[in-house]
C-alpha positions as CSV (number, residue, x, y, z in Angstrom):
1,X,0.0,0.0,0.0
2,X,0.9,3.7,-0.1
3,X,3.0,5.7,2.3
4,X,0.8,8.6,3.4
5,X,1.6,11.7,5.4
6,X,-1.2,13.7,6.9
7,X,-0.2,17.4,7.5
8,X,-2.3,19.6,9.7
9,X,-5.4,18.7,11.6
10,X,-4.2,20.2,14.9
11,X,-4.9,23.4,16.6
12,X,-4.7,25.4,19.8
13,X,-7.9,27.0,21.2
14,X,-7.8,29.9,23.6
15,X,-11.1,30.9,25.2
16,X,-12.1,33.8,27.5
17,X,-15.1,33.2,29.7
18,X,-16.5,36.6,30.9
19,X,-18.7,36.4,34.0
20,X,-19.5,39.9,35.2
21,X,-16.3,41.6,35.9
22,X,-14.3,38.4,36.1
23,X,-12.6,36.7,33.1
24,X,-11.4,33.1,33.0
25,X,-9.0,31.9,30.4
26,X,-8.7,28.3,29.1
27,X,-6.6,26.8,26.5
28,X,-6.6,23.4,24.7
29,X,-4.5,21.6,22.1
30,X,-6.4,19.3,19.8
31,X,-5.4,16.8,17.1
32,X,-8.4,16.0,14.9
33,X,-7.0,13.4,12.5
34,X,-7.1,10.3,14.7
35,X,-10.2,8.7,13.0
36,X,-8.9,9.5,9.5
37,X,-5.4,8.1,10.4
38,X,-7.0,4.9,11.8
39,X,-9.1,4.4,8.7
40,X,-6.0,4.8,6.4
41,X,-4.1,2.3,8.6
42,X,-7.0,-0.1,8.6
43,X,-6.9,0.1,4.8
44,X,-3.2,-1.0,4.9
45,X,-1.5,2.3,4.4
46,X,1.6,3.4,6.3
47,X,0.7,6.7,7.8
48,X,2.9,9.4,9.3
49,X,1.6,12.6,10.8
50,X,2.9,16.2,11.0
51,X,0.8,18.5,13.2
52,X,0.3,22.1,12.0
53,X,2.7,23.6,14.6
54,X,5.5,21.2,13.5
55,X,5.3,22.0,9.7
56,X,8.2,24.5,9.9
57,X,10.5,21.9,11.4
58,X,9.3,18.6,9.8
59,X,7.8,19.3,6.4
60,X,10.3,18.7,3.6
61,X,11.6,21.9,1.9
62,X,12.1,20.2,-1.5
63,X,10.4,17.7,-3.8
64,X,13.0,15.0,-3.5
65,X,12.7,14.9,0.3
66,X,8.9,15.0,0.1
67,X,9.0,11.9,-2.3
68,X,11.3,10.2,0.2
69,X,8.8,10.8,3.0
70,X,5.6,9.7,1.3
71,X,3.7,8.6,-1.9
72,X,0.6,10.6,-0.9
73,X,0.5,14.0,0.9
74,X,-2.7,15.1,2.5
75,X,-2.8,18.7,3.8
76,X,-5.9,19.4,5.9
77,X,-6.9,22.3,8.1
78,X,-3.5,24.1,8.1
79,X,-3.1,27.6,6.8
80,X,-1.0,28.5,3.8
81,X,1.1,30.9,5.9
82,X,2.4,27.9,7.8
83,X,4.3,26.7,4.7
84,X,6.0,30.1,4.1
85,X,9.5,30.6,5.2
86,X,10.1,30.9,8.9
87,X,13.3,30.7,10.9
88,X,16.7,31.2,9.2
89,X,16.8,34.1,6.8
90,X,19.3,35.1,4.1
91,X,19.5,38.8,3.3
92,X,16.3,39.5,5.2
93,X,14.4,36.9,3.2
94,X,13.3,33.4,4.3
95,X,15.9,30.8,3.4
96,X,13.3,28.4,2.2
97,X,9.6,28.3,1.3
98,X,7.9,24.9,1.7
99,X,5.2,25.8,-0.8
100,X,7.6,25.0,-3.6
101,X,7.7,21.3,-2.5
């Protein structure tokens, strides 16, 4: 079967609960791909997962590395800005841009 990588399907939620003059803050981290990943695995696929907040460190920056990682790439519920260059810069510009891969 295919090697599949699921990219995204994770998020942080920050909430403010206002009760009169008091405010209460809660936060939560959620990964929403568990059922989808299980279905792919049940169908015989080898699945790896890159949560949204790890794209800048783990998503390949070139096509060759992407092909080495997976046969199928599924990008779900992750914003395009996540794939833009972050981190090291050269001459004030991002040293890489993962959208090219």
